[in-house]
Residue frames relative to the residue before (quaternion, step in Angstrom):
aa qw qx qy qz dx dy dz
M 1.0000 0.0000 0.0000 0.0000 0.00 0.00 0.00
R 0.4777 -0.6601 0.4914 0.3075 3.54 -1.12 0.66
T 0.6677 -0.5053 0.3712 0.4013 3.56 -1.25 0.50
G 0.8330 0.2269 -0.1863 0.4690 3.53 -1.03 0.87
Y 0.5857 0.5471 -0.3974 0.4469 3.65 1.25 0.08
S 0.0843 -0.8355 0.5427 -0.0175 3.55 -0.24 1.30
P 0.6480 -0.4823 0.3859 0.4456 3.63 -1.20 0.13
R 0.6008 0.5685 -0.3586 0.4328 3.59 1.08 -0.62
T 0.6494 0.5137 -0.3011 0.4730 3.58 1.09 -0.84
L 0.6184 0.5490 -0.3214 0.4614 3.56 1.12 -0.73
V 0.6476 0.5155 -0.3017 0.4732 3.53 1.04 -0.91
R 0.6334 0.5498 -0.3146 0.4445 3.53 0.97 -0.87
E 0.6768 0.4965 -0.2799 0.4660 3.50 0.93 -1.04
L 0.6665 0.4909 -0.3155 0.4640 3.56 0.93 -0.81
V 0.6193 0.5113 -0.3473 0.4842 3.56 1.03 -0.63
M 0.6521 0.5099 -0.3100 0.4677 3.63 0.89 -0.82
V 0.6349 0.5045 -0.3326 0.4813 3.64 0.97 -0.76
A 0.6627 0.5114 -0.3110 0.4500 3.59 0.95 -0.88
V 0.6415 0.5085 -0.3144 0.4807 3.55 1.02 -0.79
A 0.6670 0.4930 -0.3226 0.4561 3.57 0.93 -0.84
I 0.6276 0.5306 -0.3334 0.4621 3.62 1.05 -0.68
A 0.6440 0.5324 -0.3091 0.4543 3.53 1.07 -0.93
F 0.6848 0.4575 -0.2847 0.4907 3.64 1.04 -0.73
L 0.7164 0.4739 -0.2700 0.4351 3.54 0.90 -0.79
F 0.5739 0.6408 -0.3730 0.3478 3.58 1.05 -0.63
P 0.6602 0.4793 -0.3396 0.4680 3.65 0.86 -0.70
V 0.6151 0.5326 -0.3408 0.4710 3.60 1.13 -0.65
Y 0.6458 0.4941 -0.3088 0.4934 3.59 0.95 -0.86
A 0.6610 0.4698 -0.3417 0.4751 3.70 0.78 -0.78
L 0.6468 0.5271 -0.3396 0.4341 3.67 0.87 -0.78
V 0.6865 0.4856 -0.2802 0.4630 3.55 0.81 -1.00
T 0.6857 0.4973 -0.3068 0.4340 3.56 0.79 -0.99
L 0.6593 0.5146 -0.2922 0.4639 3.58 1.05 -0.85
A 0.6267 0.5488 -0.3283 0.4453 3.56 1.13 -0.65
F 0.7310 0.3820 -0.2087 0.5255 3.62 1.13 -0.72
K 0.6217 0.5322 -0.3802 0.4310 3.65 1.04 0.43
D 0.4510 -0.6272 0.5506 0.3164 3.59 -1.22 0.48
P 0.6915 -0.4906 0.3195 0.4231 3.57 -1.22 0.23
A 0.6105 0.5582 -0.3575 0.4334 3.63 1.10 -0.66
Q 0.6702 0.4899 -0.3083 0.4646 3.57 0.96 -0.88
I 0.6473 0.5292 -0.3389 0.4315 3.53 0.98 -0.77
A 0.6470 0.5171 -0.3121 0.4654 3.58 1.03 -0.85
N 0.7622 0.3980 -0.2217 0.4599 3.64 0.81 -0.90
E 0.8186 0.0375 0.0292 0.5724 3.56 0.78 -0.93
P 0.1075 -0.8715 0.4748 0.0591 3.64 0.49 1.15
L 0.7750 0.3621 -0.1725 0.4884 3.63 1.04 -0.67
S 0.5230 0.6323 -0.4139 0.3941 3.58 1.25 0.00
L 0.6141 -0.5243 0.4187 0.4156 3.61 -1.22 0.21
P 0.5648 -0.6127 0.4198 0.3597 3.62 -1.03 0.62
D 0.0866 0.7974 -0.5892 0.0972 3.59 -0.73 0.94
P 0.4619 -0.4860 -0.6850 0.2852 1.45 -0.27 2.55
P 0.6313 -0.5324 0.4096 0.3876 3.57 -1.30 0.42
S 0.0830 -0.7963 0.5981 0.0355 3.57 -1.09 0.77
A 0.2367 -0.7856 0.5620 0.1047 3.56 -0.77 1.01
G 0.3738 0.7697 -0.4609 0.2352 3.57 1.16 0.16
S 0.6019 0.5747 -0.3526 0.4280 3.61 1.14 -0.70
F 0.6113 0.5700 -0.3563 0.4177 3.62 1.05 -0.67
G 0.6893 0.4674 -0.2765 0.4795 3.60 0.88 -0.92
E 0.6582 0.5030 -0.3226 0.4579 3.55 0.98 -0.81
A 0.6505 0.5196 -0.3145 0.4560 3.55 0.98 -0.91
W 0.6436 0.5395 -0.3174 0.4404 3.56 0.94 -0.98
Q 0.7351 0.4300 -0.2429 0.4645 3.60 0.87 -0.90
S 0.7110 0.4759 -0.2776 0.4369 3.63 0.73 -1.06
A 0.7565 0.3396 -0.2302 0.5092 3.62 1.02 -0.65
S 0.3823 -0.7321 0.4846 0.2881 3.59 1.23 0.00
L 0.1113 0.8545 -0.4966 0.1044 3.55 0.99 0.93
G 0.5391 0.6217 -0.4073 0.3961 3.59 1.16 -0.30
S 0.7000 0.4415 -0.2448 0.5052 3.51 0.91 -0.97
A 0.6188 0.5461 -0.3344 0.4550 3.59 1.11 -0.67
L 0.6222 0.5094 -0.3392 0.4882 3.58 1.05 -0.78
L 0.6539 0.4972 -0.3338 0.4624 3.65 0.89 -0.75
N 0.6393 0.5108 -0.3298 0.4708 3.58 1.01 -0.72
S 0.6510 0.5075 -0.3065 0.4741 3.57 0.89 -0.96
T 0.6618 0.5291 -0.2987 0.4391 3.59 0.91 -1.01
L 0.6736 0.5076 -0.2936 0.4500 3.59 0.93 -0.96
I 0.6965 0.4712 -0.2820 0.4619 3.52 0.85 -0.99
T 0.6853 0.4989 -0.3001 0.4375 3.58 0.92 -0.90
V 0.6721 0.4943 -0.2993 0.4630 3.59 0.83 -0.98
T 0.6874 0.4684 -0.3096 0.4607 3.64 0.77 -0.95
S 0.6442 0.5234 -0.3231 0.4546 3.62 0.87 -0.86
V 0.6846 0.5029 -0.2891 0.4414 3.58 0.86 -0.91
V 0.6426 0.5092 -0.3187 0.4757 3.57 1.06 -0.88
V 0.6500 0.4943 -0.3314 0.4727 3.64 0.91 -0.82
L 0.6432 0.5425 -0.3157 0.4385 3.59 0.93 -0.82
I 0.6599 0.5189 -0.3022 0.4517 3.50 0.99 -0.95
V 0.6984 0.4987 -0.2758 0.4330 3.52 0.93 -0.97
L 0.7022 0.4592 -0.2310 0.4927 3.49 0.90 -1.13
G 0.6671 0.5220 -0.3023 0.4372 3.62 0.89 -0.93
S 0.7029 0.4776 -0.2670 0.4545 3.56 0.85 -0.97
L 0.6380 0.5122 -0.3210 0.4770 3.61 1.12 -0.70
A 0.6611 0.4976 -0.2929 0.4791 3.54 0.98 -0.93
A 0.6697 0.5000 -0.2995 0.4602 3.58 0.95 -0.81
Y 0.6146 0.5502 -0.3420 0.4501 3.57 1.05 -0.65
F 0.6659 0.4767 -0.3097 0.4831 3.62 1.03 -0.72
L 0.6627 0.5176 -0.2965 0.4527 3.52 1.00 -0.86
A 0.6959 0.4811 -0.2623 0.4643 3.59 0.99 -0.87
R 0.7785 0.3816 -0.1680 0.4692 3.57 0.99 -0.84
T 0.6840 0.4355 -0.2785 0.5147 3.57 1.28 -0.06
A 0.1651 -0.7938 0.5821 0.0610 3.55 -0.67 1.11
S 0.3604 0.6961 -0.5251 0.3314 3.56 0.05 1.37
R 0.6317 -0.4945 0.4309 0.4132 3.48 -1.38 0.22
L 0.6298 0.5426 -0.3529 0.4294 3.62 0.94 -0.72
S 0.7005 0.4420 -0.2962 0.4756 3.58 0.80 -0.87
Y 0.6284 0.5112 -0.3535 0.4677 3.64 1.00 -0.57
S 0.6482 0.5158 -0.3108 0.4660 3.63 0.97 -0.85
L 0.6532 0.5119 -0.3108 0.4634 3.54 0.98 -0.87
Y 0.6438 0.5199 -0.3236 0.4589 3.61 0.99 -0.85
I 0.6325 0.5156 -0.3228 0.4795 3.59 1.02 -0.81
L 0.6509 0.5062 -0.3254 0.4628 3.60 1.02 -0.80
F 0.6039 0.5304 -0.3460 0.4840 3.59 1.03 -0.61
L 0.6742 0.5048 -0.2990 0.4486 3.60 0.94 -0.83
V 0.5993 0.5465 -0.3299 0.4830 3.50 1.18 -0.64
G 0.6404 0.5576 -0.2932 0.4394 3.50 1.12 -0.80
I 0.6123 0.5160 -0.3297 0.5001 3.52 1.31 -0.52
I 0.6850 0.5208 -0.2985 0.4128 3.56 0.86 -0.98
L 0.7244 0.4664 -0.2555 0.4386 3.51 0.82 -1.10
P 0.3751 -0.7260 0.5186 0.2517 3.64 -0.75 0.92
F 0.5332 -0.6465 0.4425 0.3192 3.61 -0.97 0.81
Q 0.5317 0.6382 -0.4209 0.3644 3.62 1.14 -0.45
L 0.5901 0.5813 -0.3925 0.3997 3.66 1.12 -0.50
G 0.7718 0.3001 -0.1853 0.5290 3.58 1.17 -0.54
M 0.2326 0.8341 -0.4728 0.1633 3.54 1.29 0.45
I 0.7151 0.4260 -0.2707 0.4837 3.58 0.84 -0.98
P 0.6539 0.4738 -0.3569 0.4697 3.75 0.80 -0.67
L 0.6300 0.5357 -0.3373 0.4498 3.62 0.98 -0.79
Y 0.6500 0.5299 -0.2946 0.4582 3.50 0.95 -0.92
Q 0.6622 0.4931 -0.2923 0.4825 3.55 0.99 -0.97
L 0.6698 0.5060 -0.3171 0.4413 3.60 0.95 -0.78
V 0.6342 0.4974 -0.3359 0.4874 3.60 1.01 -0.72
N 0.6456 0.5230 -0.3232 0.4529 3.57 1.01 -0.73
D 0.6784 0.4997 -0.2951 0.4505 3.49 0.94 -0.92
L 0.6633 0.4900 -0.2979 0.4809 3.59 1.16 -0.64
G 0.5159 -0.6543 0.4405 0.3341 3.61 1.17 -0.09
L 0.5659 0.6405 -0.3585 0.3756 3.65 1.25 0.21
L 0.4374 0.6980 -0.4733 0.3121 3.59 1.26 0.10
G 0.8016 0.1926 -0.1870 0.5342 3.61 -0.80 0.99
T 0.6249 0.5106 -0.3665 0.4630 3.65 1.09 0.41
Y 0.6104 -0.5234 0.4433 0.3962 3.57 -1.39 0.37
Q 0.6623 0.5366 -0.3364 0.4003 3.54 0.85 -0.91
G 0.6308 0.5303 -0.3433 0.4506 3.65 1.02 -0.65
M 0.6557 0.4985 -0.3124 0.4731 3.55 1.04 -0.81
I 0.6707 0.5061 -0.3070 0.4470 3.58 0.88 -0.87
L 0.6305 0.5216 -0.3105 0.4837 3.56 1.09 -0.82
F 0.6647 0.5038 -0.3185 0.4505 3.60 0.92 -0.83
Y 0.7077 0.4618 -0.2884 0.4502 3.59 0.78 -1.00
T 0.5957 0.5587 -0.3632 0.4484 3.59 1.15 -0.66
G 0.6854 0.4842 -0.2828 0.4646 3.57 0.88 -0.92
I 0.6842 0.4968 -0.2918 0.4471 3.59 0.91 -0.91
Q 0.7747 0.3750 -0.1784 0.4769 3.61 0.89 -0.97
L 0.5138 0.6845 -0.4212 0.3001 3.58 1.12 -0.22
P 0.5962 0.5701 -0.3558 0.4392 3.66 1.01 -0.66
F 0.6766 0.4880 -0.2621 0.4851 3.53 0.92 -1.02
T 0.6618 0.5007 -0.3168 0.4594 3.63 0.93 -0.86
V 0.6304 0.5225 -0.3212 0.4758 3.59 1.02 -0.88
F 0.6283 0.5404 -0.3367 0.4470 3.62 0.91 -0.82
L 0.6929 0.4573 -0.3047 0.4668 3.61 0.77 -0.94
Y 0.6970 0.4662 -0.3084 0.4492 3.65 0.83 -0.86
T 0.6140 0.5618 -0.3540 0.4267 3.57 0.98 -0.67
G 0.6555 0.5313 -0.2844 0.4551 3.52 0.92 -0.96
F 0.6791 0.4872 -0.2826 0.4708 3.55 0.97 -0.93
I 0.6665 0.5229 -0.2970 0.4406 3.55 0.90 -0.94
R 0.6488 0.5267 -0.3068 0.4555 3.52 1.06 -0.85
S 0.6593 0.5129 -0.3046 0.4577 3.56 1.18 -0.44
L 0.5566 0.5713 -0.3622 0.4823 3.59 1.38 -0.16
P 0.5171 -0.6294 0.4778 0.3289 3.55 -1.03 0.74
A 0.4724 -0.6817 0.4799 0.2859 3.61 -0.94 0.86
D 0.4772 0.6856 -0.4274 0.3458 3.62 1.22 -0.29
Y 0.5964 0.5590 -0.3847 0.4287 3.59 1.00 -0.62
T 0.6989 0.4533 -0.2772 0.4787 3.57 0.81 -1.04
N 0.6568 0.5239 -0.3099 0.4451 3.65 0.90 -0.87
A 0.6371 0.5152 -0.3322 0.4672 3.61 0.98 -0.68
A 0.6671 0.4967 -0.3095 0.4610 3.53 0.89 -0.87
L 0.6529 0.5073 -0.3129 0.4674 3.62 1.01 -0.86
I 0.6578 0.5113 -0.3312 0.4429 3.58 0.94 -0.73
D 0.6465 0.5156 -0.2956 0.4783 3.54 1.21 -0.67
G 0.6415 -0.5668 0.3286 0.3992 3.57 1.22 0.09
A 0.4598 0.6686 -0.4474 0.3760 3.63 1.24 0.18
S 0.4410 -0.6399 0.5532 0.2998 3.50 -1.23 0.56
H 0.6575 -0.4807 0.3656 0.4505 3.61 -1.28 0.16
L 0.6300 0.5379 -0.3406 0.4447 3.61 1.04 -0.67
Q 0.6488 0.5079 -0.2798 0.4928 3.51 1.07 -0.86
A 0.6499 0.4912 -0.3306 0.4765 3.55 0.90 -0.82
F 0.6291 0.5331 -0.3342 0.4565 3.59 0.93 -0.69
G 0.7453 0.4658 -0.2210 0.4228 3.47 0.70 -1.25
Y 0.7797 0.3766 -0.1773 0.4679 3.58 0.95 -0.85
V 0.7806 0.3290 -0.1501 0.5097 3.53 1.19 -0.68
I 0.7452 0.4170 -0.2201 0.4715 3.60 0.75 -1.04
F 0.7165 0.4909 -0.3045 0.3910 3.59 0.61 -1.08
P 0.6406 0.5055 -0.3717 0.4426 3.65 0.93 -0.64
L 0.6619 0.5137 -0.3116 0.4482 3.58 1.16 -0.40
L 0.6153 0.5754 -0.3138 0.4380 3.45 1.39 -0.15
R 0.2817 0.8186 -0.4673 0.1794 3.51 1.27 0.22
P 0.6751 0.4823 -0.3288 0.4512 3.65 0.81 -0.89
I 0.7307 0.3980 -0.2940 0.4703 3.61 0.75 -0.88
T 0.5705 0.5543 -0.4046 0.4512 3.62 1.08 -0.40
G 0.6114 0.5176 -0.3638 0.4754 3.66 0.99 -0.62
T 0.6402 0.5245 -0.3148 0.4647 3.56 1.00 -0.78
V 0.6544 0.4894 -0.3080 0.4873 3.55 0.87 -0.95
L 0.6652 0.5244 -0.3292 0.4172 3.59 0.78 -0.93
I 0.7422 0.4291 -0.2641 0.4418 3.61 0.68 -1.05
L 0.6493 0.5201 -0.3356 0.4419 3.58 0.97 -0.78
N 0.6904 0.4757 -0.2723 0.4721 3.54 0.91 -0.97
A 0.6440 0.5310 -0.3133 0.4529 3.56 1.00 -0.87
V 0.6692 0.4874 -0.3198 0.4608 3.59 0.85 -0.82
H 0.6530 0.5097 -0.3232 0.4575 3.58 0.96 -0.82
I 0.7024 0.4593 -0.2879 0.4614 3.57 0.79 -0.97
W 0.6499 0.5295 -0.3245 0.4382 3.63 0.91 -0.89
N 0.7669 0.3944 -0.1995 0.4653 3.63 0.84 -0.93
D 0.4671 0.6864 -0.4551 0.3219 3.59 1.22 -0.20
F 0.2256 -0.8013 0.5504 0.0636 3.48 -0.99 1.05
F 0.7058 0.5268 -0.2599 0.3959 3.47 0.83 -1.16
T 0.7175 0.4673 -0.2873 0.4292 3.55 0.76 -1.04
P 0.6494 0.4718 -0.3475 0.4846 3.72 0.87 -0.69
L 0.6200 0.5370 -0.3566 0.4473 3.63 1.00 -0.68
L 0.6818 0.4978 -0.2626 0.4673 3.56 1.04 -0.91
Y 0.8038 0.3121 -0.1553 0.4820 3.64 0.77 -1.08
L 0.7736 0.3385 -0.1931 0.4997 3.65 1.11 -0.43
G 0.4280 0.7318 -0.4590 0.2656 3.55 1.23 -0.17
G 0.8290 0.1929 -0.1604 0.4997 3.62 -0.86 1.07
S 0.5887 0.5993 -0.3720 0.3947 3.61 1.25 -0.14
G 0.4888 -0.6445 0.4558 0.3713 3.69 1.20 -0.34
R 0.6703 0.4709 -0.2978 0.4902 3.60 1.27 -0.08
E 0.2491 0.8137 -0.4966 0.1711 3.59 1.16 0.46
T 0.4469 -0.6801 0.5208 0.2580 3.53 -1.16 0.52
V 0.7414 -0.4322 0.2695 0.4370 3.60 -1.21 0.22
P 0.6998 0.4569 -0.3382 0.4325 3.66 0.61 -0.87
V 0.6360 0.5110 -0.3469 0.4627 3.63 1.06 -0.58
R 0.6346 0.4951 -0.3289 0.4939 3.66 0.97 -0.75
V 0.6577 0.4872 -0.3522 0.4539 3.66 0.80 -0.75
F 0.6097 0.5710 -0.3596 0.4158 3.61 1.04 -0.66
A 0.5566 0.6200 -0.4004 0.3813 3.61 1.20 -0.43
F 0.6123 0.5334 -0.3811 0.4421 3.69 1.21 -0.28
V 0.6892 0.4128 -0.2909 0.5196 3.61 1.17 -0.11
N 0.0912 0.7601 -0.6413 0.0514 3.57 -0.99 0.93
E 0.7834 -0.4089 0.2391 0.4024 3.44 -1.40 0.02
Y 0.7868 0.3245 -0.1587 0.5004 3.59 1.00 -0.75
T 0.8096 0.0946 -0.0616 0.5760 3.66 0.95 -0.56
S 0.0889 -0.7638 0.6386 0.0296 3.49 -1.29 0.63
D 0.1929 -0.7618 0.6075 0.1161 3.56 -0.79 0.99
Y 0.2419 -0.8270 0.4998 0.0884 3.53 0.06 1.43
G 0.6072 0.5317 -0.3846 0.4480 3.64 1.04 -0.48
L 0.6630 0.4772 -0.2995 0.4929 3.61 0.96 -0.73
V 0.6288 0.5102 -0.3501 0.4710 3.54 0.98 -0.78
A 0.6829 0.4928 -0.3098 0.4413 3.63 0.79 -0.88
A 0.6583 0.5098 -0.3091 0.4596 3.58 1.00 -0.84
G 0.6642 0.4960 -0.3114 0.4647 3.53 1.04 -0.81
L 0.6513 0.5043 -0.3363 0.4566 3.58 1.03 -0.65
V 0.6144 0.5284 -0.3536 0.4672 3.60 1.05 -0.67
L 0.6636 0.4952 -0.3183 0.4617 3.58 0.87 -0.92
A 0.6554 0.5283 -0.3048 0.4455 3.58 1.07 -0.84
A 0.7102 0.4829 -0.2648 0.4385 3.55 1.01 -0.89
L 0.5629 0.6574 -0.3924 0.3116 3.62 1.08 -0.59
P 0.6778 0.4794 -0.3366 0.4443 3.66 0.76 -0.83
I 0.7185 0.4174 -0.2900 0.4747 3.61 0.69 -0.88
L 0.5757 0.5638 -0.3840 0.4509 3.66 1.12 -0.47
V 0.6413 0.5151 -0.3243 0.4672 3.57 0.96 -0.76
V 0.6328 0.5453 -0.3084 0.4552 3.54 0.97 -0.89
F 0.6820 0.4873 -0.2769 0.4697 3.52 0.95 -1.07
L 0.6650 0.5057 -0.3283 0.4407 3.61 0.87 -0.76
V 0.6337 0.5256 -0.3119 0.4742 3.59 1.16 -0.66
L 0.7966 0.3174 -0.1134 0.5018 3.59 0.88 -0.98
Q 0.4156 0.7383 -0.4855 0.2156 3.67 1.11 -0.09
R 0.6385 0.5324 -0.3893 0.3967 3.68 0.91 -0.61
Y 0.5898 0.5650 -0.3609 0.4503 3.64 1.24 -0.43
V 0.5764 0.6001 -0.4024 0.3816 3.63 1.05 -0.57
I 0.7060 0.4463 -0.2400 0.4947 3.54 0.80 -1.17
R 0.6730 0.4975 -0.3146 0.4479 3.60 0.84 -0.89
G 0.6738 0.4990 -0.3142 0.4453 3.59 0.97 -0.74
F 0.6376 0.4933 -0.3286 0.4921 3.58 1.06 -0.74
S 0.7104 0.4658 -0.2991 0.4347 3.64 0.67 -0.96
S 0.6998 0.4636 -0.2864 0.4619 3.60 1.00 -0.68
G 0.7702 0.4218 -0.2088 0.4304 3.59 0.94 -0.90
L 0.6933 0.4928 -0.3102 0.4246 3.59 0.84 -0.88
K 0.5766 0.5857 -0.4001 0.4055 3.58 1.11 -0.35
G 0.6430 0.5228 -0.3213 0.4582 3.51 1.29 -0.40
């Protein structure tokens, strides 16, 4: 053995390898099923495709109308994330730069919003959206996601803004800028790392959410990708090849976004939460 390599290090490496296998196995199973025809899935579900077949992708795209579902998911996700970034950063600026009982109470209220599961208010929320005439609409989904994700967004932004020196804001105010101008021209450009974190975490959650679109958009023709993929599964039969192909197609857009912005996730947490 090389110097410094102890049995404890070996155990740690074996544990990390086991954890990596546990995380990668579902991805392997999903991709292999997507490239198999029904006969291969029935006989050898976990073996490598031999030969690979891409027919499930075309069939899934057409039979589930994944093209329109991707547009629905994109519209809801992008709009919700933009609204969350604008409202969350503005609210966090007030909470981080205002030392008062009101700001402290509001911050605690946002923290309570993180702790409480939205399922507790599922029925009242559904009734409220229905009474507002927003059931089965994009506006209803955007409003729902904004309300549900805003506490977490404010929490991330507040921690990051508190870690920034107050001198930036004070200098802008001394030069005659308003608080809104100081935020827009001085503070918000400095929020790029945490904004990347907010963007990717909220986008992944909204894009992958299944229950809420099923409840609020089911039967409206505006279903998102997870709901459309669920159409391949029913009580008696399930076409796992189509399900896997649909899931791969659904995961590709958000996977690309995550790979592009992943460095901001760690940077945003390490820079902001220490404040």
